[in-house]
C-alpha positions as a LaTeX table, in Angstrom:
\begin{tabular}{lrrr}
\hline
Residue & $x$ (\AA) & $y$ (\AA) & $z$ (\AA) \\
\hline
Met1 & $-6.93$ & $-22.09$ & 11.22 \\
Phe2 & $-10.63$ & $-22.11$ & 12.06 \\
Asn3 & $-10.49$ & $-25.74$ & 13.21 \\
Ala4 & $-7.46$ & $-25.00$ & 15.39 \\
Ala5 & $-9.26$ & $-22.04$ & 16.98 \\
Val6 & $-12.37$ & $-24.14$ & 17.63 \\
Lys7 & $-10.20$ & $-26.90$ & 19.12 \\
Thr8 & $-8.58$ & $-24.32$ & 21.40 \\
Ile9 & $-11.98$ & $-23.06$ & 22.54 \\
Thr10 & $-13.19$ & $-26.63$ & 23.11 \\
Ile11 & $-10.23$ & $-27.45$ & 25.36 \\
Leu12 & $-10.67$ & $-24.21$ & 27.32 \\
Lys13 & $-14.40$ & $-24.74$ & 27.85 \\
Glu14 & $-13.91$ & $-28.37$ & 28.90 \\
Ala15 & $-11.46$ & $-27.08$ & 31.52 \\
Gly16 & $-14.12$ & $-24.72$ & 32.86 \\
Tyr17 & $-13.05$ & $-21.47$ & 31.21 \\
Thr18 & $-14.98$ & $-19.02$ & 29.02 \\
Ala19 & $-13.61$ & $-18.78$ & 25.49 \\
Tyr20 & $-14.84$ & $-17.19$ & 22.27 \\
Leu21 & $-13.74$ & $-16.24$ & 18.80 \\
Ala22 & $-13.07$ & $-12.51$ & 18.98 \\
Gly23 & $-12.77$ & $-9.37$ & 16.89 \\
Gly24 & $-12.28$ & $-9.20$ & 13.15 \\
Cys25 & $-12.91$ & $-12.87$ & 12.41 \\
Val26 & $-16.39$ & $-12.63$ & 13.95 \\
Arg27 & $-17.14$ & $-9.49$ & 11.95 \\
Asp28 & $-15.97$ & $-11.05$ & 8.69 \\
Arg29 & $-17.88$ & $-14.30$ & 9.26 \\
Leu30 & $-21.09$ & $-12.33$ & 9.80 \\
Leu31 & $-20.37$ & $-10.46$ & 6.54 \\
Asn32 & $-19.61$ & $-13.72$ & 4.68 \\
Ile33 & $-15.99$ & $-12.66$ & 4.20 \\
Glu34 & $-13.23$ & $-15.24$ & 4.63 \\
Pro35 & $-11.25$ & $-14.17$ & 7.74 \\
Lys36 & $-7.48$ & $-13.85$ & 7.44 \\
Asp37 & $-7.02$ & $-15.29$ & 10.93 \\
Phe38 & $-9.00$ & $-16.49$ & 13.93 \\
Asp39 & $-8.27$ & $-15.02$ & 17.35 \\
Val40 & $-9.54$ & $-16.41$ & 20.64 \\
Ala41 & $-10.39$ & $-14.45$ & 23.80 \\
Thr42 & $-10.74$ & $-16.14$ & 27.19 \\
Asn43 & $-10.81$ & $-15.57$ & 30.93 \\
Ala44 & $-7.92$ & $-18.03$ & 31.34 \\
Thr45 & $-4.69$ & $-16.25$ & 32.27 \\
Pro46 & $-1.41$ & $-16.81$ & 30.41 \\
Asp47 & $-0.18$ & $-19.04$ & 33.26 \\
Gln48 & $-3.34$ & $-21.12$ & 33.09 \\
Leu49 & $-2.98$ & $-21.41$ & 29.31 \\
Gly50 & 0.58 & $-22.63$ & 29.82 \\
Glu51 & $-0.67$ & $-25.34$ & 32.16 \\
Leu52 & $-3.48$ & $-26.39$ & 29.82 \\
Phe53 & $-1.61$ & $-26.49$ & 26.50 \\
His54 & 1.69 & $-28.23$ & 25.83 \\
Asn55 & 3.11 & $-25.74$ & 23.34 \\
Thr56 & 2.61 & $-22.04$ & 24.15 \\
Gln57 & 4.56 & $-18.83$ & 23.69 \\
Leu58 & 3.99 & $-15.48$ & 25.36 \\
Val59 & 4.09 & $-12.75$ & 22.70 \\
Gly60 & 2.50 & $-9.94$ & 24.68 \\
Glu61 & 2.89 & $-10.78$ & 28.34 \\
Ala62 & 1.85 & $-7.30$ & 29.52 \\
Phe63 & $-1.36$ & $-7.64$ & 27.50 \\
Gly64 & $-2.07$ & $-11.28$ & 28.23 \\
Val65 & $-1.48$ & $-12.52$ & 24.68 \\
Thr66 & $-0.33$ & $-16.11$ & 24.18 \\
Leu67 & 0.35 & $-18.14$ & 21.06 \\
Val68 & $-1.02$ & $-21.68$ & 21.35 \\
Arg69 & 0.33 & $-24.16$ & 18.83 \\
Leu70 & $-1.79$ & $-27.15$ & 17.87 \\
Met71 & $-2.98$ & $-28.90$ & 14.70 \\
Asn72 & 0.17 & $-27.62$ & 12.92 \\
Thr73 & $-0.82$ & $-23.99$ & 13.27 \\
Gln74 & $-0.78$ & $-21.15$ & 15.82 \\
Val75 & $-3.78$ & $-19.58$ & 17.51 \\
Glu76 & $-3.47$ & $-16.19$ & 19.19 \\
Val77 & $-5.23$ & $-16.36$ & 22.54 \\
Ala78 & $-5.80$ & $-13.16$ & 24.52 \\
Thr79 & $-6.99$ & $-13.00$ & 28.11 \\
Phe80 & $-9.99$ & $-10.67$ & 28.61 \\
Arg81 & $-8.53$ & $-7.37$ & 29.82 \\
Met82 & $-9.19$ & $-3.75$ & 30.76 \\
Glu83 & $-6.76$ & $-0.95$ & 29.91 \\
Trp84 & $-6.15$ & 2.62 & 31.06 \\
Gly85 & $-3.68$ & 5.50 & 30.79 \\
Tyr86 & $-2.52$ & 5.81 & 27.15 \\
Thr87 & $-0.22$ & 8.77 & 27.86 \\
Asp88 & 1.66 & 8.14 & 24.60 \\
Gly89 & $-1.55$ & 8.03 & 22.53 \\
Arg90 & $-0.94$ & 4.42 & 21.52 \\
His91 & $-0.23$ & 2.04 & 24.44 \\
Pro92 & $-1.99$ & 1.69 & 27.80 \\
Asp93 & $-0.16$ & 2.56 & 31.02 \\
Gly94 & $-2.07$ & $-0.11$ & 32.93 \\
Val95 & $-3.69$ & $-3.49$ & 32.18 \\
Cys96 & $-5.70$ & $-5.89$ & 34.31 \\
Phe97 & $-7.58$ & $-9.07$ & 33.48 \\
Thr98 & $-11.38$ & $-8.98$ & 33.46 \\
Asp99 & $-14.43$ & $-10.58$ & 31.83 \\
Ala100 & $-15.80$ & $-10.59$ & 28.27 \\
Gln101 & $-18.16$ & $-7.64$ & 28.75 \\
Asn102 & $-15.42$ & $-5.29$ & 29.99 \\
Asp103 & $-13.05$ & $-6.58$ & 27.32 \\
Ala104 & $-15.55$ & $-5.61$ & 24.63 \\
Gln105 & $-15.75$ & $-2.06$ & 26.00 \\
Arg106 & $-11.99$ & $-1.43$ & 25.48 \\
Arg107 & $-12.07$ & $-2.26$ & 21.76 \\
Asp108 & $-12.19$ & 0.33 & 18.98 \\
Phe109 & $-15.40$ & $-0.03$ & 16.91 \\
Thr110 & $-18.64$ & $-1.84$ & 17.56 \\
Ile111 & $-18.21$ & $-4.11$ & 14.54 \\
Asn112 & $-14.87$ & $-5.27$ & 16.02 \\
Gly113 & $-16.18$ & $-5.83$ & 19.54 \\
Leu114 & $-18.20$ & $-8.98$ & 18.89 \\
Phe115 & $-17.56$ & $-12.46$ & 20.27 \\
Glu116 & $-18.71$ & $-15.80$ & 18.88 \\
Asp117 & $-19.19$ & $-19.13$ & 20.58 \\
Pro118 & $-18.66$ & $-21.50$ & 17.62 \\
Leu119 & $-19.66$ & $-24.54$ & 19.66 \\
Asn120 & $-23.14$ & $-23.18$ & 20.38 \\
His121 & $-23.38$ & $-21.05$ & 17.21 \\
Gln122 & $-23.99$ & $-17.96$ & 19.33 \\
Ile123 & $-22.94$ & $-14.32$ & 18.87 \\
Ile124 & $-22.16$ & $-12.44$ & 22.10 \\
Asp125 & $-22.76$ & $-8.72$ & 21.54 \\
Tyr126 & $-22.34$ & $-6.23$ & 24.39 \\
Ile127 & $-21.94$ & $-3.10$ & 22.28 \\
Gly128 & $-24.49$ & $-3.18$ & 19.43 \\
Gly129 & $-22.07$ & $-4.43$ & 16.83 \\
Gln130 & $-24.59$ & $-6.63$ & 15.01 \\
Glu131 & $-26.93$ & $-3.71$ & 14.47 \\
Asp132 & $-24.11$ & $-1.57$ & 13.08 \\
Leu133 & $-23.12$ & $-4.38$ & 10.73 \\
Lys134 & $-26.68$ & $-4.36$ & 9.39 \\
Lys135 & $-26.61$ & $-0.55$ & 9.06 \\
Lys136 & $-23.12$ & $-0.68$ & 7.47 \\
Thr137 & $-21.85$ & 1.76 & 10.06 \\
Ile138 & $-18.43$ & 2.37 & 11.62 \\
Arg139 & $-19.11$ & 3.54 & 15.18 \\
Ala140 & $-16.66$ & 3.96 & 18.04 \\
Ile141 & $-17.50$ & 2.00 & 21.17 \\
Gly142 & $-18.68$ & 4.34 & 23.91 \\
Asp143 & $-17.27$ & 7.90 & 23.84 \\
Pro144 & $-15.48$ & 8.33 & 20.47 \\
Asp145 & $-13.21$ & 11.09 & 21.81 \\
Lys146 & $-12.03$ & 8.74 & 24.54 \\
Arg147 & $-11.58$ & 5.82 & 22.12 \\
Phe148 & $-9.37$ & 7.87 & 19.79 \\
Ser149 & $-7.36$ & 9.52 & 22.55 \\
Glu150 & $-6.46$ & 5.99 & 23.70 \\
Asp151 & $-4.92$ & 5.11 & 20.34 \\
Tyr152 & $-4.61$ & 7.67 & 17.55 \\
Leu153 & $-3.96$ & 4.94 & 14.98 \\
Arg154 & $-7.68$ & 4.20 & 15.27 \\
Leu155 & $-8.28$ & 7.35 & 13.22 \\
Leu156 & $-6.83$ & 5.59 & 10.18 \\
Arg157 & $-8.31$ & 2.22 & 11.08 \\
Ala158 & $-11.78$ & 3.79 & 10.87 \\
Val159 & $-10.99$ & 4.92 & 7.32 \\
Arg160 & $-9.59$ & 1.52 & 6.37 \\
Phe161 & $-12.65$ & $-0.35$ & 7.59 \\
Ala162 & $-15.04$ & 2.14 & 5.99 \\
Ser163 & $-13.30$ & 1.90 & 2.59 \\
Arg164 & $-12.77$ & $-1.86$ & 2.71 \\
Leu165 & $-16.33$ & $-2.70$ & 3.77 \\
Asp166 & $-18.05$ & 0.22 & 2.01 \\
Phe167 & $-19.48$ & 1.38 & 5.34 \\
Glu168 & $-20.30$ & 4.92 & 6.48 \\
Ile169 & $-18.58$ & 6.46 & 9.49 \\
Glu170 & $-21.15$ & 7.50 & 12.09 \\
Thr171 & $-21.47$ & 11.28 & 12.61 \\
Lys172 & $-20.08$ & 11.53 & 16.15 \\
Thr173 & $-17.26$ & 9.16 & 15.30 \\
Ala174 & $-16.37$ & 11.21 & 12.19 \\
Arg175 & $-16.44$ & 14.43 & 14.22 \\
Ala176 & $-14.11$ & 12.93 & 16.79 \\
Ile177 & $-11.71$ & 11.83 & 14.03 \\
Arg178 & $-11.49$ & 15.42 & 12.75 \\
Asn179 & $-11.01$ & 16.70 & 16.29 \\
His180 & $-8.08$ & 14.35 & 16.88 \\
Ala181 & $-6.52$ & 14.47 & 13.40 \\
Arg182 & $-3.68$ & 16.76 & 14.52 \\
Tyr183 & $-2.55$ & 14.15 & 17.06 \\
Leu184 & $-2.00$ & 11.42 & 14.49 \\
Gly185 & 1.57 & 12.64 & 14.11 \\
Gln186 & 2.34 & 11.14 & 17.54 \\
Ile187 & 2.06 & 7.68 & 15.96 \\
Ser188 & 5.16 & 6.16 & 14.38 \\
Arg189 & 5.50 & 6.77 & 10.66 \\
Lys190 & 5.91 & 3.03 & 10.16 \\
Arg191 & 2.44 & 2.33 & 11.59 \\
Ile192 & 0.88 & 5.12 & 9.53 \\
Gly193 & 2.55 & 3.79 & 6.40 \\
Leu194 & 1.32 & 0.25 & 7.05 \\
Glu195 & $-2.27$ & 1.48 & 7.30 \\
Ile196 & $-1.93$ & 3.35 & 3.98 \\
Glu197 & $-0.35$ & 0.32 & 2.32 \\
Met198 & $-3.29$ & $-1.83$ & 3.43 \\
Met199 & $-5.75$ & 0.71 & 1.97 \\
Phe200 & $-3.84$ & 0.93 & $-1.32$ \\
Gly201 & $-2.64$ & $-2.69$ & $-1.42$ \\
Asn202 & $-2.99$ & $-5.27$ & $-4.16$ \\
Gln203 & $-6.24$ & $-6.58$ & $-2.67$ \\
Ala204 & $-7.91$ & $-3.17$ & $-2.67$ \\
Leu205 & $-10.42$ & $-2.49$ & $-5.45$ \\
Pro206 & $-10.09$ & 0.85 & $-7.29$ \\
Gln207 & $-13.22$ & 2.30 & $-5.69$ \\
Arg208 & $-11.90$ & 1.35 & $-2.24$ \\
Arg209 & $-8.61$ & 3.15 & $-2.86$ \\
Glu210 & $-10.43$ & 6.25 & $-4.03$ \\
Arg211 & $-12.80$ & 6.15 & $-1.05$ \\
Ala212 & $-9.90$ & 5.75 & 1.38 \\
Ala213 & $-8.12$ & 8.77 & $-0.09$ \\
Arg214 & $-11.32$ & 10.81 & $-0.12$ \\
Leu215 & $-12.11$ & 9.98 & 3.52 \\
Ile216 & $-8.55$ & 10.77 & 4.59 \\
Gln217 & $-8.92$ & 14.19 & 2.99 \\
Gln218 & $-12.48$ & 14.85 & 4.20 \\
Leu219 & $-11.55$ & 13.94 & 7.78 \\
His220 & $-8.49$ & 16.24 & 7.64 \\
Leu221 & $-6.07$ & 13.35 & 8.17 \\
Asp222 & $-4.16$ & 13.97 & 4.94 \\
Gly223 & $-1.95$ & 16.76 & 6.25 \\
Thr224 & $-0.58$ & 14.65 & 9.08 \\
Val225 & $-0.48$ & 11.40 & 7.09 \\
Leu226 & 1.44 & 12.90 & 4.15 \\
Asn227 & 3.31 & 15.59 & 6.07 \\
Glu228 & 1.90 & 18.39 & 3.92 \\
Asp229 & $-0.92$ & 20.92 & 3.97 \\
His230 & $-4.51$ & 19.71 & 4.14 \\
His231 & $-6.09$ & 19.67 & 0.69 \\
Asn232 & $-9.43$ & 18.24 & $-0.47$ \\
Ala233 & $-8.14$ & 17.34 & $-3.92$ \\
Asp234 & $-10.41$ & 16.25 & $-6.73$ \\
Leu235 & $-9.42$ & 12.59 & $-7.13$ \\
Thr236 & $-9.87$ & 12.50 & $-10.90$ \\
Leu237 & $-6.86$ & 10.32 & $-11.74$ \\
Leu238 & $-7.23$ & 7.96 & $-8.80$ \\
Ser239 & $-10.87$ & 7.33 & $-9.70$ \\
Ala240 & $-10.00$ & 6.74 & $-13.38$ \\
Leu241 & $-7.39$ & 4.02 & $-12.74$ \\
Pro242 & $-8.25$ & 0.48 & $-13.87$ \\
Ala243 & $-8.31$ & $-2.45$ & $-11.47$ \\
Gln244 & $-4.95$ & $-3.95$ & $-12.42$ \\
Val245 & $-2.70$ & $-1.13$ & $-11.17$ \\
Gln246 & $-0.14$ & $-1.72$ & $-8.45$ \\
Pro247 & $-0.31$ & 0.09 & $-5.06$ \\
Ser248 & 2.56 & 2.37 & $-6.12$ \\
Thr249 & 0.57 & 3.46 & $-9.19$ \\
Ala250 & $-2.47$ & 4.28 & $-7.05$ \\
Leu251 & $-0.24$ & 6.35 & $-4.76$ \\
Ala252 & 1.22 & 8.07 & $-7.82$ \\
Ala253 & $-2.27$ & 8.96 & $-9.03$ \\
Trp254 & $-3.17$ & 10.36 & $-5.60$ \\
Met255 & 0.04 & 12.40 & $-5.61$ \\
Leu256 & $-0.75$ & 13.84 & $-9.03$ \\
Asp257 & $-4.32$ & 14.61 & $-7.98$ \\
Arg258 & $-3.01$ & 16.53 & $-4.97$ \\
His259 & $-0.06$ & 18.32 & $-6.56$ \\
Ala260 & $-1.09$ & 18.81 & $-10.17$ \\
Cys261 & $-4.68$ & 19.98 & $-10.06$ \\
Ser262 & $-5.01$ & 20.94 & $-13.72$ \\
Gly263 & $-3.64$ & 20.00 & $-17.11$ \\
Val264 & $-1.52$ & 23.15 & $-17.14$ \\
Glu265 & 0.32 & 22.02 & $-13.99$ \\
Leu266 & 0.28 & 18.27 & $-14.52$ \\
Leu267 & 2.92 & 17.86 & $-17.22$ \\
Pro268 & 5.46 & 20.26 & $-15.63$ \\
Phe269 & 5.04 & 18.41 & $-12.35$ \\
Leu270 & 5.79 & 15.09 & $-14.05$ \\
Ser271 & 8.83 & 16.46 & $-15.82$ \\
Gln272 & 10.60 & 18.30 & $-13.03$ \\
Arg273 & 8.96 & 18.44 & $-9.60$ \\
Phe274 & 7.86 & 14.99 & $-8.48$ \\
Glu275 & 11.18 & 13.77 & $-7.00$ \\
Arg276 & 10.96 & 16.16 & $-4.05$ \\
Thr277 & 7.37 & 15.07 & $-3.34$ \\
Val278 & 8.27 & 11.38 & $-3.62$ \\
Thr279 & 10.99 & 11.89 & $-0.99$ \\
Gln280 & 8.51 & 13.73 & 1.23 \\
Trp281 & 5.91 & 10.96 & 0.95 \\
Arg282 & 8.53 & 8.28 & 1.48 \\
Asn283 & 9.51 & 9.86 & 4.80 \\
Ala284 & 5.90 & 10.51 & 5.82 \\
Leu285 & 4.83 & 6.90 & 5.15 \\
Ala286 & 8.13 & 5.19 & 6.03 \\
Met287 & 8.03 & 3.52 & 2.60 \\
Ser288 & 10.22 & 0.56 & 1.83 \\
Asn289 & 12.91 & 1.13 & $-0.79$ \\
Glu290 & 10.94 & $-1.13$ & $-3.13$ \\
Leu291 & 7.73 & 0.90 & $-2.83$ \\
Arg292 & 9.56 & 4.21 & $-3.09$ \\
Asp293 & 11.40 & 3.09 & $-6.24$ \\
Ala294 & 8.18 & 1.75 & $-7.79$ \\
Leu295 & 6.44 & 5.07 & $-7.12$ \\
Ala296 & 9.30 & 7.14 & $-8.53$ \\
Asp297 & 9.81 & 4.89 & $-11.58$ \\
Thr298 & 6.10 & 4.90 & $-12.42$ \\
Leu299 & 6.03 & 8.70 & $-12.33$ \\
Leu300 & 9.26 & 8.86 & $-14.37$ \\
Val301 & 7.84 & 6.58 & $-17.08$ \\
Thr302 & 4.58 & 8.54 & $-17.11$ \\
Gly303 & 6.48 & 11.77 & $-17.58$ \\
Lys304 & 8.49 & 10.32 & $-20.48$ \\
Ile305 & 5.31 & 9.10 & $-22.16$ \\
Thr306 & 4.15 & 12.72 & $-22.40$ \\
Asp307 & 7.09 & 13.29 & $-24.77$ \\
Trp308 & 6.41 & 10.21 & $-26.94$ \\
Pro309 & 5.83 & 12.17 & $-30.20$ \\
Asn310 & 9.32 & 13.70 & $-29.90$ \\
Leu311 & 11.21 & 10.46 & $-29.18$ \\
Asn312 & 13.23 & 8.63 & $-31.81$ \\
Ile313 & 12.88 & 4.89 & $-32.42$ \\
Ala314 & 15.64 & 3.89 & $-30.00$ \\
Gln315 & 14.23 & 6.11 & $-27.24$ \\
Lys316 & 10.75 & 4.67 & $-27.74$ \\
Lys317 & 12.05 & 1.12 & $-27.53$ \\
Arg318 & 14.03 & 1.93 & $-24.38$ \\
Leu319 & 10.88 & 3.40 & $-22.86$ \\
Leu320 & 8.78 & 0.36 & $-23.78$ \\
Ala321 & 11.42 & $-1.88$ & $-22.18$ \\
Lys322 & 11.29 & $-0.16$ & $-18.79$ \\
Pro323 & 9.94 & $-2.39$ & $-15.98$ \\
Tyr324 & 7.24 & 0.13 & $-15.07$ \\
Trp325 & 6.10 & 0.83 & $-18.64$ \\
Thr326 & 2.75 & $-0.90$ & $-18.12$ \\
Gln327 & 2.01 & 0.94 & $-14.87$ \\
Gly328 & 3.10 & 4.29 & $-16.30$ \\
His329 & 0.96 & 3.72 & $-19.37$ \\
Leu330 & $-2.07$ & 2.89 & $-17.21$ \\
Leu331 & $-1.52$ & 6.05 & $-15.15$ \\
Phe332 & $-1.07$ & 8.15 & $-18.30$ \\
Gly333 & $-4.28$ & 6.65 & $-19.67$ \\
Ala334 & $-6.16$ & 8.02 & $-16.65$ \\
Met335 & $-5.26$ & 11.57 & $-17.77$ \\
Lys336 & $-7.61$ & 11.69 & $-20.73$ \\
Glu337 & $-8.91$ & 15.11 & $-19.74$ \\
Val338 & $-5.43$ & 16.61 & $-20.23$ \\
Asp339 & $-4.70$ & 18.15 & $-23.65$ \\
Asp340 & $-2.92$ & 15.86 & $-26.14$ \\
Val341 & $-3.17$ & 12.74 & $-23.94$ \\
Val342 & $-5.75$ & 11.05 & $-26.17$ \\
Ala343 & $-3.68$ & 11.82 & $-29.27$ \\
Ile344 & $-0.51$ & 10.46 & $-27.65$ \\
Leu345 & $-2.30$ & 7.30 & $-26.54$ \\
Ala346 & $-3.55$ & 6.79 & $-30.10$ \\
Gln347 & $-0.04$ & 7.24 & $-31.47$ \\
Ile348 & 1.36 & 4.75 & $-28.96$ \\
Gly349 & $-1.39$ & 2.29 & $-29.82$ \\
Phe350 & $-0.47$ & 2.59 & $-33.51$ \\
Glu351 & 3.34 & 2.44 & $-33.17$ \\
Ala352 & 4.03 & 0.22 & $-30.16$ \\
Pro353 & 2.95 & $-3.17$ & $-31.64$ \\
Ala354 & 5.49 & $-2.91$ & $-34.44$ \\
Leu355 & 8.22 & $-1.84$ & $-32.02$ \\
Trp356 & 7.42 & $-4.77$ & $-29.72$ \\
Glu357 & 7.56 & $-7.13$ & $-32.69$ \\
Gln358 & 11.00 & $-5.80$ & $-33.67$ \\
Gly359 & 12.21 & $-6.30$ & $-30.09$ \\
Val360 & 12.56 & $-3.56$ & $-27.51$ \\
Asn361 & 15.04 & $-5.19$ & $-25.14$ \\
Pro362 & 17.45 & $-7.42$ & $-27.11$ \\
Gln363 & 20.82 & $-8.52$ & $-25.79$ \\
Pro364 & 23.43 & $-5.87$ & $-26.76$ \\
Trp365 & 25.69 & $-6.83$ & $-29.62$ \\
Ile366 & 28.50 & $-4.64$ & $-28.29$ \\
Thr367 & 29.95 & $-4.96$ & $-24.76$ \\
Gly368 & 32.82 & $-3.40$ & $-22.85$ \\
Ser369 & 35.03 & $-6.29$ & $-23.88$ \\
Asp370 & 34.57 & $-5.31$ & $-27.52$ \\
Leu371 & 35.76 & $-1.78$ & $-26.77$ \\
Ile372 & 38.84 & $-3.13$ & $-25.03$ \\
Asp373 & 39.50 & $-5.40$ & $-28.03$ \\
Leu374 & 39.45 & $-2.25$ & $-30.18$ \\
Gly375 & 42.38 & $-0.98$ & $-28.13$ \\
Leu376 & 40.42 & 1.42 & $-25.95$ \\
Lys377 & 41.16 & 1.82 & $-22.26$ \\
Pro378 & 38.24 & 1.74 & $-19.79$ \\
Cys379 & 37.09 & 5.28 & $-19.10$ \\
Pro380 & 33.89 & 7.26 & $-18.29$ \\
Lys381 & 33.16 & 7.49 & $-22.05$ \\
Phe382 & 32.64 & 3.71 & $-22.23$ \\
Gly383 & 29.02 & 4.13 & $-21.14$ \\
Asp384 & 28.32 & 6.70 & $-23.85$ \\
Trp385 & 29.85 & 4.51 & $-26.55$ \\
Leu386 & 27.92 & 1.43 & $-25.44$ \\
Asp387 & 24.66 & 3.43 & $-25.29$ \\
Ala388 & 25.25 & 4.75 & $-28.80$ \\
Ala389 & 25.98 & 1.25 & $-30.12$ \\
Tyr390 & 22.82 & $-0.08$ & $-28.48$ \\
Asp391 & 20.76 & 2.76 & $-29.97$ \\
Ala392 & 22.15 & 1.89 & $-33.40$ \\
Gln393 & 21.08 & $-1.70$ & $-32.78$ \\
Leu394 & 17.60 & $-0.64$ & $-31.67$ \\
Asp395 & 16.85 & 1.81 & $-34.48$ \\
Gly396 & 18.19 & $-0.42$ & $-37.28$ \\
Thr397 & 21.28 & 1.65 & $-38.11$ \\
Ala398 & 23.21 & $-1.60$ & $-37.58$ \\
Cys399 & 21.61 & $-4.87$ & $-38.65$ \\
Asp400 & 24.01 & $-7.29$ & $-36.95$ \\
Arg401 & 26.96 & $-7.39$ & $-34.59$ \\
Gln402 & 29.57 & $-6.86$ & $-37.31$ \\
Gln403 & 27.77 & $-3.79$ & $-38.64$ \\
Ala404 & 27.46 & $-2.44$ & $-35.10$ \\
Leu405 & 31.22 & $-2.81$ & $-34.57$ \\
Ser406 & 32.02 & $-1.13$ & $-37.90$ \\
Trp407 & 29.60 & 1.72 & $-37.15$ \\
Leu408 & 31.06 & 2.27 & $-33.69$ \\
Lys409 & 34.65 & 2.32 & $-35.02$ \\
Lys410 & 33.70 & 5.07 & $-37.48$ \\
Gln411 & 32.01 & 7.09 & $-34.75$ \\
Ile412 & 34.99 & 6.86 & $-32.44$ \\
Leu413 & 37.51 & 7.64 & $-35.20$ \\
Ser414 & 35.49 & 10.64 & $-36.31$ \\
Asn415 & 35.63 & 12.06 & $-32.78$ \\
Pro416 & 38.96 & 10.97 & $-31.27$ \\
Ser417 & 38.85 & 13.55 & $-28.45$ \\
Gly418 & 35.52 & 12.33 & $-27.14$ \\
Phe419 & 32.20 & 10.91 & $-28.13$ \\
Asp420 & 28.84 & 12.55 & $-27.78$ \\
Gly421 & 26.70 & 10.04 & $-29.75$ \\
\hline
\end{tabular}
């Protein structure tokens, strides 16, 4: 990708145009971070790019953005531009082409407004971005109130960059974020959710997730982001999570930190109240079905773990076999300040290895076909009978398929009007 971008710049400069690497790739290269992509900015217009390169595609004609394909990859090339208007708080009403200096002024933060000439190994800095990189500072370019009123999604982007890079948000920039927090709701929920997913994603380290959540709360963005009241929650669980948790588990920890502030409230929340909050967060963040289900299932498993001492062998094996057992167990382990959690964890640590060795998710010996062979007609009770037979298999009541069939026959015959296990 880098070679393709440099080749693009070389062709543009040989044709008499100005062309640089632009934005995040320049920032990351100066920080010794491998860029995810390499964008090019130039004074060549889309029409001129089309004449110069054989394979191009306009992907943002109104904004002068062209995809140039060469060296078996695509390079995004944007024409230097100025913007104005932003009546919807996200997109400009007007755009015109300009030079590099004016293009830098329209960008969000100084660390993202840098250009690089890779052919001459030169950084072009019109906005003090290099100095802010050295100071580890997130600073809006120019007037921060104006920058954020142009695009309210920048409020969350400031948090994402600060948490990802471990930078501080400059005072005036932070003040402007708080002042504009109430307008974030004008942004689509999908875009808000994507920013949160990037902050809590698989690549985010635990301390980065915690810092992102803390900044969102401190800057009063949480109410609008999560569609609930502002609350500077103590992020005890989120900070206690280990590195290997999934994004859904980190979100679950943040939810518990915000809605179950003490041990007295935590367990009741897990057992009866979290489904409503999951639905609320799903709508607020436009979660995918996969992420929503992972969040709900992790909380469900965590809630069931709280009742481990009261579960029988079959119930414990069923719990261990759940897809989100590991994530729920990691989240439960972060609750060590809650009464009985340490004792439950010790009991699980003592009992679980033997249960795993016995097998927690074997193939069922009894199926619906077996019930039909017994002369039973398919009915709603089939599920109860099959569950009971599987429990007998799990807890050792039946030692093989034949014993399971004999046991089930006795159970059904002893309760011909119905079966309650």
